[in-house]
Kinemage of the C-alpha trace (Angstrom):
@kinemage 1
@onewidth
@group {chain A} dominant
@subgroup {mainchain}
@vectorlist {calphas} color= white
{ca met a 1} P 100.440 37.221 116.556
{ca ile a 2} L 101.401 37.325 112.877
{ca leu a 3} L 104.492 35.440 111.784
{ca tyr a 4} L 106.260 36.084 108.528
{ca his a 5} L 108.283 33.125 107.276
{ca tyr a 6} L 111.501 33.121 105.280
{ca asn a 7} L 112.542 29.666 104.138
{ca lys a 8} L 116.322 29.358 104.227
{ca asn a 9} L 116.396 25.794 102.971
{ca lys a 10} L 114.378 22.581 103.178
{ca asn a 11} L 115.625 21.560 106.617
{ca asn a 12} L 115.344 24.769 108.520
{ca ser a 13} L 113.073 27.785 108.244
{ca met a 14} L 113.616 31.101 109.919
{ca glu a 15} L 110.746 33.052 111.447
{ca val a 16} L 110.762 36.822 111.419
{ca ile a 17} L 108.299 38.249 113.919
{ca pro a 18} L 107.074 41.733 112.950
{ca tyr a 19} L 107.480 44.567 115.441
{ca gln a 20} L 104.177 46.329 116.208
{ca thr a 21} L 104.728 50.079 115.905
{ca lys a 22} L 102.536 52.802 117.357
{ca ser a 23} L 102.954 54.904 114.223
{ca arg a 24} L 100.556 55.149 111.331
{ca lys a 25} L 101.445 55.475 107.676
{ca val a 26} L 102.495 59.000 106.731
{ca pro a 27} L 99.261 60.752 105.700
{ca gly a 28} L 98.724 62.332 102.313
{ca thr a 29} L 97.656 61.533 98.797
{ca ser a 30} L 99.720 63.967 96.760
{ca arg a 31} L 103.469 64.020 96.369
{ca thr a 32} L 103.889 67.300 98.234
{ca glu a 33} L 101.861 66.178 101.261
{ca val a 34} L 103.730 62.906 101.698
{ca tyr a 35} L 107.162 64.494 101.155
{ca arg a 36} L 106.386 67.330 103.562
{ca asn a 37} L 105.265 64.929 106.303
{ca ala a 38} L 108.230 62.564 105.776
{ca leu a 39} L 110.722 65.454 105.733
{ca asn a 40} L 109.246 66.776 109.000
{ca ile a 41} L 109.924 63.401 110.595
{ca phe a 42} L 113.447 63.318 109.131
{ca ser a 43} L 114.158 66.878 110.315
{ca glu a 44} L 113.397 65.783 113.902
{ca val a 45} L 115.981 63.001 113.527
{ca lys a 46} L 118.431 65.393 111.871
{ca arg a 47} L 118.017 68.038 114.576
{ca lys a 48} L 119.224 65.633 117.279
{ca ser a 49} L 122.655 65.147 115.681
{ca lys a 50} L 125.363 67.673 114.878
{ca arg a 51} L 126.767 66.123 111.733
{ca arg a 52} L 125.279 63.073 110.016
{ca pro a 53} L 121.684 62.149 110.897
{ca tyr a 54} L 121.315 58.866 112.762
{ca val a 55} L 119.097 56.934 115.167
{ca arg a 56} L 120.228 54.501 117.819
{ca ser a 57} L 118.978 50.953 117.393
{ca ala a 58} L 117.793 48.732 120.247
{ca tyr a 59} L 118.590 45.539 118.311
{ca phe a 60} L 122.197 46.565 117.674
{ca lys a 61} L 122.770 47.537 121.346
{ca lys a 62} L 122.245 51.271 120.803
{ca glu a 63} L 124.658 51.533 117.872
{ca lys a 64} L 124.105 54.345 115.383
{ca ile a 65} L 122.167 53.715 112.172
{ca phe a 66} L 123.023 56.395 109.595
{ca phe a 67} L 120.734 57.702 106.828
{ca asp a 68} L 123.482 58.364 104.238
{ca tyr a 69} L 122.133 56.109 101.504
{ca phe a 70} L 118.366 56.293 102.056
{ca trp a 71} L 117.509 59.440 100.085
{ca asp a 72} L 119.777 58.523 97.144
{ca his a 73} L 118.282 55.032 97.057
{ca leu a 74} L 114.772 56.509 97.162
{ca arg a 75} L 115.458 58.806 94.191
{ca gln a 76} L 116.340 55.775 92.048
{ca lys a 77} L 112.830 54.328 92.452
{ca pro a 78} L 109.835 55.110 90.215
{ca tyr a 79} L 107.523 57.904 91.360
{ca lys a 80} L 104.682 55.665 92.601
{ca asp a 81} L 107.031 53.307 94.447
{ca arg a 82} L 108.854 56.261 96.002
{ca leu a 83} L 105.613 57.646 97.406
{ca glu a 84} L 104.569 54.278 98.835
{ca arg a 85} L 107.941 53.818 100.547
{ca leu a 86} L 107.846 57.300 102.079
{ca lys a 87} L 104.475 56.534 103.661
{ca tyr a 88} L 106.184 53.926 105.856
{ca phe a 89} L 109.052 56.222 106.880
{ca cys a 90} L 107.723 57.210 110.333
{ca ala a 91} L 106.941 53.620 111.316
{ca ser a 92} L 110.351 52.537 109.976
{ca val a 93} L 112.251 54.996 112.141
{ca glu a 94} L 110.289 53.798 115.175
{ca leu a 95} L 111.013 50.165 114.283
{ca val a 96} L 114.760 50.816 113.995
{ca lys a 97} L 114.819 52.640 117.339
{ca asn a 98} L 112.754 50.207 119.399
{ca ser a 99} L 112.664 46.742 117.844
{ca arg a 100} L 114.594 43.915 119.455
{ca asn a 101} L 113.046 41.289 117.163
{ca lys a 102} L 115.470 39.193 115.174
{ca pro a 103} L 115.767 40.203 111.492
{ca phe a 104} L 116.423 38.123 108.409
{ca ile a 105} L 120.187 38.324 107.808
{ca lys a 106} L 121.744 37.924 104.366
{ca asn a 107} L 125.227 38.562 102.982
{ca asn a 108} L 125.435 40.691 99.860
{ca pro a 109} L 126.311 38.347 96.978
{ca asn a 110} L 127.996 41.188 95.050
{ca lys a 111} L 130.099 42.530 97.937
{ca pro a 112} L 131.111 39.984 100.586
{ca lys a 113} L 132.002 42.774 103.042
{ca glu a 114} L 128.337 43.823 103.317
{ca thr a 115} L 125.537 42.251 105.325
{ca phe a 116} L 121.855 43.085 104.972
{ca tyr a 117} L 119.416 42.985 107.890
{ca arg a 118} L 115.720 42.936 106.977
{ca phe a 119} L 113.326 43.749 109.816
{ca ala a 120} L 109.561 43.222 109.590
{ca gly a 121} L 107.074 45.616 111.149
{ca leu a 122} L 103.374 46.360 111.433
{ca thr a 123} L 101.883 49.847 111.404
{ca glu a 124} L 99.181 50.808 113.860
{ca glu a 125} L 96.632 49.876 111.177
{ca gly a 126} L 98.171 46.391 110.908
{ca leu a 127} L 99.932 46.891 107.545
{ca leu a 128} L 103.105 44.862 107.053
{ca phe a 129} L 106.315 46.595 105.934
{ca phe a 130} L 110.048 45.887 105.882
{ca val a 131} L 113.130 47.889 106.774
{ca gln a 132} L 116.523 47.048 105.323
{ca ile a 133} L 119.767 48.000 107.045
{ca lys a 134} L 123.196 47.510 105.505
{ca glu a 135} L 126.277 46.809 107.619
{ca asp a 136} L 129.812 47.239 106.345
{ca ser a 137} L 131.718 44.352 107.932
{ca lys a 138} L 135.051 46.158 107.726
{ca thr a 139} L 134.033 49.365 109.547
{ca lys a 140} L 131.001 47.916 111.417
{ca arg a 141} L 128.932 50.962 110.376
{ca lys a 142} L 125.252 50.471 109.730
{ca phe a 143} L 123.118 52.356 107.210
{ca phe a 144} L 119.349 52.655 106.840
{ca met a 145} L 118.844 51.603 103.226
{ca ser a 146} L 115.138 51.315 102.584
{ca cys a 147} L 111.625 50.789 103.902
{ca phe a 148} L 108.965 49.162 101.748
{ca pro a 149} L 105.694 47.201 101.796
{ca pro a 150} L 105.652 43.539 100.737
{ca ser a 151} L 105.289 43.102 96.988
């Protein structure tokens, strides 16, 4: 089993155990292939809800995780980084739905009302990736922010 370590401070370190997904990276080498495959996955999620697309998370006791900020956040990234993040989209959705592993939790230093949860996951090929979810402490709503490989 692979462990990914985050050191909080000298006295105590927190272990984040990656969730093993059954999904592979989204296939494709060109922009159109990757976008088409990722949008097909997102359309399945979107089809299951009437209004705002969401998935229910096992870790958060089946609470809804909304996708409001993901696509806007993705458009702010450079082209190459955007493509690499989209390749992990299918595995990320599966991780959010099924993972009960404890994430790394951090408060947003710029906005004290926000908390970030960073989950670790492994694709079927064994590639490590992370998923970041933002929680608004006031409304208790959770948003899927990003998925990305380690840098």
